[in-house]
C-alpha positions as CSV (number, residue, x, y, z in Angstrom):
1,M,-11.1,-59.7,3.8
2,R,-12.7,-57.1,6.2
3,E,-9.2,-55.6,6.8
4,E,-8.6,-55.3,3.0
5,N,-12.0,-53.5,2.6
6,N,-11.2,-51.1,5.4
7,M,-7.8,-50.4,3.9
8,K,-9.3,-49.7,0.5
9,K,-11.9,-47.4,2.0
10,G,-9.2,-45.6,4.0
11,L,-7.0,-45.2,0.8
12,F,-10.1,-44.0,-1.1
13,R,-10.9,-41.3,1.5
14,K,-7.3,-40.1,1.6
15,G,-7.2,-39.9,-2.1
16,I,-10.3,-37.8,-2.3
17,L,-9.0,-35.5,0.5
18,L,-5.7,-35.2,-1.3
19,G,-7.4,-34.2,-4.5
20,I,-9.4,-31.4,-2.8
21,I,-6.2,-30.2,-1.0
22,C,-4.4,-30.0,-4.4
23,L,-7.2,-28.0,-5.9
24,F,-7.0,-25.4,-3.1
25,V,-3.2,-25.3,-3.4
26,G,-3.5,-24.7,-7.1
27,I,-5.8,-21.8,-6.5
28,A,-3.7,-20.4,-3.7
29,I,-0.5,-20.1,-5.6
30,Q,-1.9,-18.6,-8.8
31,P,-2.7,-15.1,-7.5
32,G,0.9,-14.5,-6.8
33,I,1.9,-15.5,-10.3
34,I,-0.7,-13.4,-12.0
35,A,0.0,-10.5,-9.7
36,D,3.6,-10.2,-11.0
37,D,2.2,-9.3,-14.4
38,V,-0.6,-6.9,-13.4
39,I,1.4,-3.7,-13.4
40,K,4.4,-3.1,-15.6
41,S,6.0,0.0,-16.9
42,D,8.3,0.3,-19.9
43,N,9.0,3.9,-19.0
44,S,10.5,4.7,-15.5
45,E,8.6,8.0,-15.5
46,L,5.2,6.5,-16.1
47,V,3.1,4.2,-13.9
48,E,0.7,1.7,-15.4
49,I,-2.6,1.6,-13.5
50,I,-5.2,-1.1,-14.0
51,I,-8.8,0.1,-13.3
52,Q,-11.4,-2.6,-13.1
53,I,-15.1,-1.7,-13.3
54,C,-16.8,-4.5,-11.3
55,G,-20.4,-4.6,-12.4
56,R,-23.0,-7.2,-11.3
57,D,-22.8,-9.1,-14.6
58,G,-19.3,-8.5,-15.8
59,T,-15.8,-7.0,-15.5
60,K,-14.2,-4.3,-17.7
61,D,-10.5,-3.6,-17.4
62,H,-9.1,-0.2,-18.3
63,T,-5.4,0.6,-18.4
64,V,-4.0,4.1,-18.0
65,M,-0.4,5.4,-18.0
66,L,0.0,8.1,-15.3
67,S,2.9,10.4,-14.8
68,E,4.6,10.4,-11.5
69,E,2.7,13.6,-10.7
70,Q,-0.6,12.1,-11.6
71,A,0.2,8.9,-9.6
72,A,1.0,11.1,-6.6
73,K,-2.4,12.9,-7.0
74,L,-4.1,9.5,-7.1
75,E,-2.4,8.6,-3.8
76,V,-3.5,11.9,-2.3
77,L,-7.1,11.2,-3.5
78,I,-7.2,7.8,-1.8
79,N,-5.8,9.1,1.4
80,R,-8.2,12.1,1.4
81,T,-11.1,9.7,0.8
82,K,-10.1,7.6,3.8
83,T,-9.9,10.7,6.0
84,K,-13.3,11.8,5.0
85,L,-14.8,8.4,5.6
86,D,-13.3,8.3,9.1
87,A,-15.4,11.3,9.9
88,A,-18.6,10.1,8.1
89,E,-21.6,9.1,10.3
90,T,-24.4,8.5,7.8
91,M,-25.0,6.6,4.6
92,E,-25.7,10.0,2.9
93,E,-22.4,11.4,4.0
94,T,-20.6,8.3,2.7
95,S,-22.4,8.4,-0.6
96,A,-21.4,12.1,-1.0
97,I,-17.8,11.1,-0.3
98,F,-17.9,8.4,-2.9
99,N,-19.4,10.8,-5.4
100,D,-16.6,13.3,-4.8
101,A,-14.0,10.6,-5.3
102,V,-15.6,9.6,-8.6
103,V,-15.5,13.2,-9.8
104,S,-11.8,13.4,-8.9
105,L,-11.0,10.1,-10.6
106,Y,-12.8,11.4,-13.7
107,E,-10.8,14.7,-13.6
108,L,-7.6,12.7,-13.2
109,G,-8.4,10.7,-16.4
110,V,-8.6,7.4,-14.6
111,L,-12.2,6.3,-15.5
112,P,-12.6,4.4,-18.7
113,E,-13.5,6.3,-21.9
114,G,-17.2,6.3,-22.5
115,M,-18.1,6.0,-18.8
116,S,-19.8,9.1,-17.5
117,I,-19.6,10.5,-14.0
118,E,-23.2,9.6,-13.4
119,E,-22.7,6.0,-14.4
120,A,-19.7,5.7,-12.1
121,K,-21.7,7.3,-9.2
122,R,-24.5,4.8,-9.7
123,L,-22.0,1.9,-9.7
124,V,-20.2,2.8,-6.5
125,N,-23.4,3.6,-4.7
126,G,-24.8,0.2,-5.4
127,M,-27.6,1.4,-7.7
128,D,-26.7,-1.2,-10.3
129,Q,-26.9,-4.2,-8.0
130,N,-29.4,-6.9,-8.8
131,P,-32.7,-5.6,-7.2
132,R,-34.1,-9.0,-6.8
133,V,-31.2,-10.2,-4.8
134,V,-31.1,-7.1,-2.7
135,N,-34.8,-7.4,-1.9
136,K,-34.6,-11.0,-0.9
137,L,-31.6,-10.3,1.3
138,E,-33.5,-7.4,2.9
139,H,-36.5,-9.6,3.7
140,W,-34.2,-12.3,5.1
141,F,-32.3,-9.9,7.3
142,F,-35.4,-8.4,8.9
143,R,-36.9,-11.9,9.5
144,N,-33.6,-13.1,11.1
145,Q,-32.5,-10.2,13.3
146,E,-31.0,-12.7,15.8
147,K,-28.5,-13.7,13.1
148,R,-27.3,-10.2,12.3
149,E,-24.0,-10.8,14.2
150,T,-23.2,-13.6,11.7
151,F,-22.1,-10.8,9.3
152,D,-19.7,-8.0,10.0
153,N,-21.9,-5.9,7.8
154,F,-24.8,-6.4,5.4
155,L,-26.1,-4.5,2.3
156,C,-23.4,-1.8,2.8
157,L,-21.2,0.7,1.1
158,I,-17.6,-0.3,1.3
159,A,-14.2,1.3,0.6
160,G,-10.7,0.1,1.4
161,R,-7.1,-0.2,0.5
162,T,-5.6,-3.5,1.6
163,D,-2.8,-5.9,0.8
164,W,-3.4,-9.7,0.1
165,T,-6.6,-8.9,-1.6
166,T,-8.0,-11.0,-4.4
167,F,-11.2,-10.3,-6.5
168,V,-12.9,-13.4,-7.7
169,G,-16.3,-14.6,-9.0
170,P,-18.4,-17.2,-7.3
171,L,-17.7,-20.0,-9.8
172,F,-15.6,-22.0,-7.4
173,I,-18.3,-24.6,-6.6
174,P,-19.0,-25.7,-10.2
175,L,-15.3,-26.1,-10.9
176,L,-14.7,-27.9,-7.6
177,I,-17.4,-30.4,-8.7
178,L,-15.7,-30.7,-12.1
179,G,-12.4,-31.5,-10.3
180,L,-14.1,-34.1,-8.2
181,I,-15.8,-35.7,-11.2
182,I,-12.5,-36.0,-12.9
183,G,-10.4,-36.9,-9.9
184,T,-12.7,-39.4,-8.1
185,P,-12.8,-42.1,-10.8
186,L,-9.0,-41.9,-11.0
187,V,-8.6,-42.2,-7.3
188,L,-11.1,-45.1,-7.2
189,L,-9.3,-46.9,-10.0
190,D,-6.0,-46.4,-8.3
191,V,-7.3,-48.0,-5.1
192,L,-8.5,-51.0,-7.1
193,L,-5.2,-51.4,-9.0
194,F,-3.2,-50.9,-5.8
195,R,-3.8,-54.6,-5.0
196,L,-2.2,-55.7,-8.2
197,F,0.7,-53.3,-8.6
198,E,1.2,-52.2,-5.0
199,T,1.7,-48.6,-6.2
200,F,-0.5,-45.7,-7.2
201,I,-0.6,-45.0,-10.9
202,F,-3.0,-42.1,-11.3
203,I,-2.7,-40.1,-8.1
204,P,0.6,-38.5,-9.2
205,I,-1.2,-37.3,-12.3
206,L,-3.8,-35.5,-10.2
207,F,-1.2,-33.0,-8.9
208,P,-0.7,-31.1,-12.2
209,L,-4.4,-31.7,-13.1
210,F,-5.6,-29.9,-10.0
211,F,-3.0,-27.2,-10.3
212,G,-4.4,-26.6,-13.8
213,I,-7.9,-26.5,-12.6
214,G,-6.9,-24.0,-9.9
215,G,-5.5,-21.7,-12.6
216,L,-8.7,-22.2,-14.7
217,C,-10.7,-21.2,-11.6
218,L,-8.8,-18.0,-11.1
219,S,-9.0,-17.1,-14.8
220,I,-12.8,-17.6,-15.0
221,W,-13.3,-15.8,-11.7
222,Q,-11.5,-12.7,-13.1
223,L,-13.5,-12.7,-16.4
224,N,-17.0,-14.0,-15.7
225,P,-18.5,-13.1,-12.3
226,I,-22.2,-14.0,-12.1
227,A,-25.0,-11.5,-11.8
228,F,-24.8,-10.5,-8.2
229,G,-21.3,-9.2,-8.3
230,H,-17.8,-10.2,-7.2
231,I,-16.2,-11.8,-4.2
232,I,-13.3,-10.0,-2.5
233,K,-11.0,-12.4,-0.7
234,L,-9.2,-10.6,2.1
235,G,-6.1,-12.3,3.6
236,T,-4.1,-15.4,2.6
237,K,-2.6,-18.6,4.0
238,G,0.9,-18.6,5.4
239,M,3.2,-21.4,6.4
240,F,1.5,-24.5,7.8
241,G,-1.9,-23.0,6.8
242,F,-1.9,-20.2,9.3
243,P,-4.2,-17.3,8.2
244,I,-2.5,-14.0,7.3
245,P,-5.1,-11.1,7.5
246,A,-5.2,-8.4,4.9
247,L,-3.7,-5.2,6.3
248,G,-4.6,-1.6,5.4
249,W,-8.0,0.0,6.0
250,I,-11.6,-1.0,5.3
251,Y,-14.6,1.1,5.9
252,T,-18.2,-0.1,5.6
253,I,-21.6,1.4,6.5
254,G,-24.8,-0.7,6.2
255,F,-27.5,-2.6,8.1
256,N,-25.0,-3.2,10.9
257,G,-24.0,0.4,11.1
258,I,-20.4,1.6,10.6
259,K,-17.7,-1.1,10.8
260,S,-14.1,-0.5,10.0
261,W,-10.9,-2.5,10.3
262,D,-7.2,-2.2,9.7
263,S,-6.8,-6.0,9.7
264,F,-9.3,-8.4,8.3
265,Y,-9.4,-12.1,7.3
266,G,-12.5,-13.0,5.5
267,G,-14.5,-12.0,2.4
268,V,-16.9,-9.6,0.8
269,L,-19.8,-11.1,-1.2
270,G,-21.6,-9.3,-4.0
271,F,-19.2,-6.4,-4.6
272,T,-20.0,-3.9,-7.4
273,G,-17.8,-0.8,-7.8
274,I,-14.4,0.3,-8.9
275,K,-11.1,-1.4,-8.2
276,I,-7.7,0.1,-8.7
277,C,-4.5,-2.0,-8.9
278,Y,-1.3,-0.1,-8.6
279,P,2.2,-0.4,-7.1
280,P,3.4,-2.0,-4.9
281,I,1.8,-5.3,-6.2
282,G,4.0,-7.9,-4.5
283,D,1.5,-8.1,-1.7
284,M,-1.6,-7.7,-4.0
285,T,-2.6,-4.3,-2.9
286,H,-5.8,-2.8,-4.2
287,F,-8.0,0.2,-3.6
288,Y,-11.7,-0.5,-4.0
289,M,-14.9,1.5,-3.6
290,G,-18.5,0.4,-4.1
291,A,-21.3,-1.6,-2.6
292,A,-21.5,-5.1,-1.1
293,L,-24.2,-7.5,-0.1
294,M,-22.3,-9.1,2.8
295,V,-19.0,-8.7,4.7
296,L,-18.1,-12.1,6.2
297,P,-15.4,-12.8,8.8
298,L,-13.5,-16.1,8.6
299,L,-11.4,-15.2,11.6
300,Q,-12.5,-12.8,14.4
301,Q,-9.9,-10.1,15.1
């Protein structure tokens, strides 16, 4: 009897673990599917650019069709911004560079209609971040100076152009709980019925279920970030789960000074600013510029 109970407990634990893994797999494969539809062009002479305004309490997408000449100017603008940031030494200099980039984006016709230059400047400089959240984080930071190395940077301005980059909202935990609420009874019931039928009945159903939940997670992330901004996921998982860092360039300046990378595996919490999606998109390349609450490494380079 004890051996049967141990076997049931073991099967139950494995079933729960399998359900969680399926949920993560469902999330992991969706970005590649969605990315294929982000940028399309019906005219070979035009390039479709998706501009996303990432506010603290919402996301606004704006699509523009650029000529090849305009697309080339956008590329020059991004490269020029990086060059200036490489030489920046203070927050004030970085803010001025961001403001210049905003003006250039406006002149290029990339910013959404109805969005003024001043509104865009406030956004990329973090002036629209939730003040309560910022104040609490500032107090926490100064009370916990010994933990400052936990973050690669903190309350910072950030700009970058990286591949394998996904923008999400922090609604993963509620949906994970939802998946467990749905999946756990089915796994438990399967364990109980295994004794009668010697086969699992419901566990095979969980695979498409969790894939569906994964897609729902990504859709909600893109549309409904909560009030302190977006999460930027940098990097992906390769074969056998090995981490693949995002490549390109990232510049930050904040409470931990100036930090920059050309390879990064981790995340950015509480991003507000401007994101631009444009070719090539096979590796989910984005340009982004704005403010962030934290830059968190998952793998030290």
